[in-house]
Structures are given as structure tokens and as C-alpha cells.
N, C-alpha and C positions, 0 to 999 in steps of 0.2 A: 472518518473525522466527524465529531459531533458538531452540529450546527449551532452558531451563536444564538439562533432563534429558538433553540430547543426549549419547550415548555412556555414559550411566550404566549400570554393570553390577552385578548383585547376586550374582554367582556366588561360591561357596566359603564363604559365611557367611550366617547369618540376618540379614536387613536389617530394621531396626526400622520403617522407613516403607514400603518397597516389598515387596510379596509376590513379584513377579517383574518382569521388565523392563516398564516403563510400566504396571504394575498395582499401585497403592497398596493398602495394607491398609485395611480399613474405617475404623479409628480415625484414620488419617492422610489420608483421602481429601480432606477439606476443605483441609488444608495443602498437599498436593501440587497440587491444582487451583489454589489461590491462587498458589503459586510459579510455576506454568506460565503464569500470566497476566502475569507481570512480564517486562520485557525486561532486558537486561544493564545498562542505565543505571539502571533502578529498583533492581536488586540492589546495584549499586556505591554508590548513594546511601545505602542502608540500612546497608551495611557501614561506610561512612565515618561515618554517624551513630552507630553502635555504638562505633567507635574514639574519636570525640570525647567520647562520654558516659563512657567508661572514663577518659580523661584528665581530664575535668572533675570526675569523682567521686573521682579519686585512687586507683583500684583497682589495687593493685600486689602483687607478691610478690617475694621476695628469692632470688636464686641465689647459693650460696656457691661460690667458685672460687679457684684459686691466685692470681688477680690481685686478689682482694678480694671484697667483697659487692656484688652488682649488683642494683639495683632495676629491675624490668621491669613494663611495663603488663600487666595480666591478659589472656592470650590467650583470646579468645572467638569462637566461631563462631555466626553469627546463625540458623542453621537448627536449630530445637528438636528434641529427642528426645521421642517420644510413647509413652505407655503407656495402655492401656484401664483405666479405673477398676475394672472387674470383676476384671481380673487383679491390680490393685494391692491390692485388699482382701485377697486371699489372701496376697500378699507381706507386707503390713502385719501380718497375723496371725502369719506365720512369723517376722518380725523381733521381735515382742513375745515370742513363745515362746522364741526363741534368747537374747535378753538376760536374760530371767527365769531360764533354766537356767544361764547363765554367772554371774549373780550368786549363785545357789544354790551353784555350784561354788566361787567365790571365798570365800564365807562358810564353806563346809565346809573348804576348804584351811587357813584360819586358825582353824578350830574343831576339830570332831571328826575330820576327815579320813576320813570313812566311805567316800568314793569310792575313796580309796587303799587303805584297810584291806580293802575287799571286792574288791580286785584289778581295779577298773575302769580304773585307770591306774597304771603303775609309779611308785612313790614317788620313784625316782631322777630321773624327768623333772621333778618339782616341786622336789626338793632342788637340782638342778643348774641350775634356771632362774635367770637373772640378775635376773629381775623378782620372784622370791619374796623377800619382806621378812620376816625372822623377827621384826622389831620390831612387826609387825602382828598376831602371834598373839594370840588372845583378844579382839580388838576386835570391836565390833558396831555398825556404822553404822546410823543410823535406817533403818527399812524393810528392813534387811539388803541395802541397795543400795550396792555398792562402786563399780561402774561406772555412774555416773549419766548420762554422755553417751557414746554409742557411735556410731561411724561404721562401718557394715558394708558391705564392698565386694561388689557383686553383678555377675556376668557371665552372659550368655546364650550358650549353645553353639549349634552348627549345628542341633541338634534342637529348638530353641526353648525348652528348659528353662532356667530361671533357677537359678544356683548361687551359693552363698556362697563367695567367694574367700578372704576373711579378715575378721577382726573387729579393729577398732581401739579399744582400751579404755584406753589410757594418756592421751594428750592429743590426741584426734582433731581434725582441722582441716578446713576447707573449707566450713563452713555459711554463712559470710558471703558467699562467692562464689556459692553457690546462691541466696541472697536477692538479691544485686545482679544476677545474671544475669536474674532476672525483671524487675527495674526497667529494665534495658537493653532487654529484649525489648519491654516496653510502649512504649518510645520508637520502636523500630524497626518493630514491627507493631501499632500501636494498634488499627487497624480489625479485624485478625484476632483479637486477644485478646477484643475486645468481642463478637464473634459466635461465640465458642467457649466451651463450658462446661468451663473448666479449674479444677481444685481449687486453692484459694489456699494460699500458703505463708507469707504475711506475719505469721502469728500466732506464728511460732517464737520471737522474743525474749520474748513474753509467756509462752509455755509454758516456756521456759528459766528465766525468773525465778520462775515459780510452782513449778517443780520444785526449784530451789535453795532457795527459802523453805521448802519442805516437809521438807527434810533438816536444818534447823536444830534443835539440841537444845532450845533455849528457844523455845517457841511462844507465850509470854505477851505478845509484842509483835511488831510487824512486823520480821522479821529484817533485819539490816544486811548486805547482800551486796556483795562487792567482786570484781573480776577481777584476778588476780595475773599480771603479764606479766614476762618476762625483760628487756623493754625494746625500744627502737626498732630494734635491730639484729637482732631475731629475724625469721625468714622469715614468720611468721604475725602480725606486729605489727598489720598492717592489720585483721585479724580481731579481735584482742584489743580494739583501740580501738572498732571498729565494734559489737561485741556489748555492750560496756560502755555505749556511748552509747545503743544501742537499748533496753537494759534499764533505763536510768536509774541505773546502778550506777557506783561510782568505779572507775577504772582505776588500779591501784597497782603499784609495784615493791617488792621486798623491803625496801628502805631506808625505805619509807613505813610499815611495820608493825613492831610491837614486841610481845614477849611479856613481861608483867610477872611479878612474884613470885607473883601469884595464878593463874598459868597461864592467863591470858586474853589474847586477841589484841586489840591496839588499833591504830587508824590515827592517825598524826600529822596534825593539822589546825592551822590558824592559831588556832583557838579551844581547842586542847588535844587530849587523847586521846579518841577515840571507839571504843567496843567494836565489834568485828567478829564477826558470828555465822556467816557462810558465806563461804568463799573458793573461787571458781571459779578453780582454779590452772591456768595454762598453762605450767608448769615441770615438767620430769621429776623423778621421785622423787630421783634422785641429788643434785639441786641444791636440794631443798626445805628442808632444815634442816641447817646445818653442825654442829649439835650431835650429829646422829645419822648422817647420810650423809656426803657429801664435805665434808671439813673446810675446803677452800679455796673453797667456794661463796660467791660474793658476791650470788647471785641470790635466795636464799631468805630465811627468817626463823629466826633462832636461837631454839629452844624451841618451834617450831611443832608438832612431834610430841608434846611434852608437853601442849600445850593441846588437841590433837586427842584424845589418849588420855584426858584428864581429862573429855572431853565438853563442853568449853567453846567449841569451834569445829568446824564441819563443813567437810570438804574434798571437793571434787568435781573430778576423780574421786578416790576414796579412795586413799591410798598403798597399794601392794601390789596394786592391781587389775590391773596389767600382767602378773601371773602367768598370766592367761587370754588375754593378747595374744600369747603365745608361739605361733609357727606349728606347733610340735610339739603343743602342747596343743589347737590347733584341730582336729586329727584326731580328738579324742575328744569333740567337742561333740555329735554325734548321740547318743552313748551317755549324755552328761549329760542330754539332753532325756528320754531313756527312763527314766533312773534317778531324776531329781528330779521330773519332771512326769508320768511314766507316760504319755507321748504319743509318737507317731512324729514325726520332724522334718518340718515342712511344706516347708522349703527345703533341698535336699540340699547337702552339701559337694562340692567337687571331689575326685575320688579322689586320695588322698595317700599317698606312700611315705615312711616314716620311716627316715632313714639310720642311726639308732641300732639298728635292727632288722637283724640279719645277713642275713636273706633279702631284705629290702627293699633293703639296701645293695648286695647282689650284682646285683640287677635294675637298680638305678639306674646303677651303674658300667658295666653292659653296654649300657644303652639311653640313656646320658646325652645323646647327640646328638638324641634325640627328645623330651626332657623339659625342663621349666622347673625349675631348681634355685633354692631360696630359702633365705637364712639365717633362723634362727629369730626374730631380734629386730630386724632392720633395717626401715626404712620408706623411702618415697620412691622405690622402685625401685632402690635401691642394693644392691650385693653379690650380685645375682642373675645367673643364666646362662640365656638362652633358647637351648636346644640347637640347634634348627633354623636359627637365625640366627647362630650362633657359629662362629668360625674353629677349625680343628683344633688350633692351639696354645693357644687359650683353653680348649677342652674338656680338653686334656691337663693344663693347669695347674689347672683346677677339680677334676679327679679327685683330685689330690694334696691339695688344700684339704679336700675332703670326707673323704678317708681320714684326714687329720690330726685332724679334729674332727667325726666323724659325728653327734654329738648336736645339732650346731648347724645341721643342714641337713634340709630336706624336698625332695621332688620331686613334681611333678604333671605330668599329660599336657599337651601344648601344645594348648589349646583353640582352635578357630576362633571366637573370641568375636565377637559380633554387630557389625554395622556400622550406621552411620547416614549419610545424605547430609550432606556437609560442603563448604562453599564453598572451592574451591581454584582460585585464579587465574581467577575469573569463571565457573566452572562447577562443577557438583556431582560429587563423587567419594565413594565409600564409604571411611569411616575407622573403625577399630575403637574401641569405646567400653566403658566400664564404668559403674557407678552406685554412688554412696555416699549412701544414705539415712542420716538421723540419728535415733537413738532415745534418748529421755529416760526415765529411771526414778528415781522417788522415791516419793512416796505413790501416784502413778499412773504409767502408761506411755503415752508419746506417740511417734508416728512421723510424720516429715515427709511431706507428700503429694508423693512423688517424692524427689529428692535432687540431689546434684551429679553430673551426667553429665560424665565426663572423656573426652576424645577424643585419640587418638594422631594428631597432625597430620601426622606423617611417613608417607608411603605404605608400607603393609605392616607398619608397626610395631605391636607389641602393648603397648608401654609408654605408659601414659596420663598418668603423673605430670608435673606442670608443670615440675618440676626436671629432667626428662629430655626436654623438648621437647613436652609435651602441652598441651592447652588444655581448654576446657569448653563446654558447651551448656546452655541452659535445658531443664528437664525438665517436660513437660506431662502431667499425669494427667487424662485427658479422660473426662468422664461421658457415655457413649453412650446411656444409658437413654431419654433424650428425643429422641435424634437420629433 
């Protein structure tokens, strides 16, 4: 019988499961041994079982294209990604540290601006950020937590060190896929999960609801929490509906809510108006309130900002939190940790060049073919250039784009991000991956046990976003202390 590991090569990047050829890491030894005991027919059956489960559960995402919106089944690889719980405890501590500092920074930006006044960050970076909302100056959300839900993207370099690639603080998505990946894996490998000490993740909806309840301004009753969605045509609508259902909260659109003359938010029901205390909004700032932001928005709620500023409704994430989502601001997070917490960063940033800095710009333009260039406020892998994989004409065009608006671009070295065995046409091949854990902050701080591992399904690709042809894996945090 041919081994599923036949021809598997780990060269050129840190592999999450294999230490070297045919040598699994200690934490993944059980999984590798189990997979090696399966024949191709066994693997094919499990792959088909996963695909049927995805169709049965209706797990999908939407791709926007010139031809229209396309709903696709969620691309899932059945081979999990594994991390030792001892390493994870350090990562978890680092993620809590990072979000705490980011919330201190956002609170400061809309308050005293001490970080700016003391020269820790140029004021122009904040003033020119499209996510800085002057309407939020002077606001104080409960617990000073502006970014209540954060999805931080982590990558591991060839040296085995985990780095923060970026922070997603506006409307981070993907947690529902993390949860559903585990459900699918339980169907595919029930016997393996039963025999492995994997940290659970199914408490996330409860943790999310508890966090949302903790930020309500009125704590004299059980807060009424709703999830505000742009509607069924949004690419993350599956997640909006899923999380609302799992929390036992109503899923609403802007037209379901109204702000009355008392500056309170109410939900329309067949029995009349019901006051809403907390809104988990999955709508960008620009569309949140046509009274304040985009006048043509039909997705938000007129008067919502008035209600929020009056302390009558809590919004998660708070408007204006995206000022710290800017990839230029990302470069200053290590200094934020030192400044606000008097600590050294536990998880390092990827080295970053700011094109708004003349010296950095000169270096970037000279070495652009070696670097990854990212716009400050795009997401989903759009608008970026991966220099080593780009054509000469693409590089030339991007040079002009950067020079026309240097504030809008950063550059980072092209990391040899880690790989994980991925099922490709019946055999295992290494594919590059990242990891998006989810951090909640309200009265307390909570980190998921692992997160959404995204995988670049195209051979050699570093782009893991589902909109760019990526998929995902279940992430196992394994407790080895009793192994």
C-alpha cells in the first residue's frame, strides 16, 4: 500500500506537522501515524463525507465578480493544523496583551491623544486615516473597549517564530467557519478526536454573548442583544445568521430598527417596539448611520450615532475602532504595548516599511520585487503586490501607484510562511497557511483556543483568502502534558 505521505517534501518552510521528511513533530505524531494507516479509499471517503456535510449544513461564502455574486461551498481541507497547548498559552497571552494596548490607543486617539503629543506616532497618520472618525471624539465606551471583537492574523516564519501579520478591528469575520470546521472534523475523524486531548472551541457563542452583554450601558436587566447584518447578499451573511442563532439573538437589518425621539434604539416586532441595548454590527462605519456618515446608505439606522453617544445603546465594534486597523498604524503597535502597558511585546510584528517615510520609500522602490506591498485599509487580499510572484509590468505599474499616494502603502519582506500537509488529488502536499484567532474584550478578555487556519490551496501561493482561492482547516490545540 502506498503511503499518503509518499513524495511529501518539507523543504523551504517550517512545516506545522512534519519536523523533516517522514519525521512528525511530537505534537502531531498521533495524527501522522493515524493518517499513515489509511489507504487512498479511506481518505477519499472522508473527503466526500466532509463535502456532503458542508452541503448539508449550507456552509457557503460569496465571491463578488463582474458576472455577479457567486455563492460557493466553503473550501475545507480535512487534514487539521496542530499547535502544542504549551506554545498556545504564550500566544494567547500575547494576543490579550495586544488587544488591550490597541484599545488603550483607540481610547487615547479619541481622548487626550497623549501618544501623539509625546511623538510616539505622527499626528498626520491619524488625521489622514480614512477610519479616523471625528464624530467619536470624547466618547467613552464601557470598559474603554472600542474593539470588542478582533481577528488577529498570525504567520509562522521559516525560523519557527510566530508573527502578527495584521489586526482586524473593524468587522472581523471567519469565526463561524472556525466553529463549523470542528463540527465537520468530528464527522470525518470521530475516533481520532475521541482519543486526542484537543482544547474545545464550542463555547465561543456563549463567550461572545457574555461579552456583548457586559458592554451594555444599562446593567439593571438582561441586555437585549441583536446582530445587525447588511442582508443576504453580503459575503459573510452565513456567519451573521449563524452567530445570531447560536447566541439566541435576533438577526436584524437596518429597516428592522428605529431610533425614536428619546434617542433610544427599538426593534420593530409584531407586538410593537422593543428596546435594544447592544448591537453587534456587521456593517462598516460608512453605512452605519445616514444621518452622520453616507447619506445614501440604506443599510444602517438613522440616528444610531445619536443613541450611541447618548449612552442608550452599545455598538460592537464601536464606530471609529478602525483607526487602529490601518496597516500603517500596525507598525506602531509594539510601541503602544510599551507605552500603555509598560511591557515588551510577546508576539512580534513582521518588519514593516512605511512608504510615507522618505527613507523607507526609497528602499521599497529599489527592492519592490522582493517585498509584499499592501494598501493601508484593504482586506481580503485585494490591492496587494507580492513582488517575487509579480510580472515586471505589474511591478512597474505598482511603483507609480505607491509614488502617487505613499501614505496608503506599507511593505513587508516576503516571508516563507509555514506549511501544513493538505490533501491534493489524493495525496498530501505542503500548502502555506496562516491563523486567525479571535479575541473578545469587554468586562473580560477571551481568546479562542486556536482559530481559523486559512490555507492557500494553489501550489506555491501565499494568498490564503477564500476570495482569492484559499480554503481552511480545523485547528487543534493539543494538550501534551498527559501524553
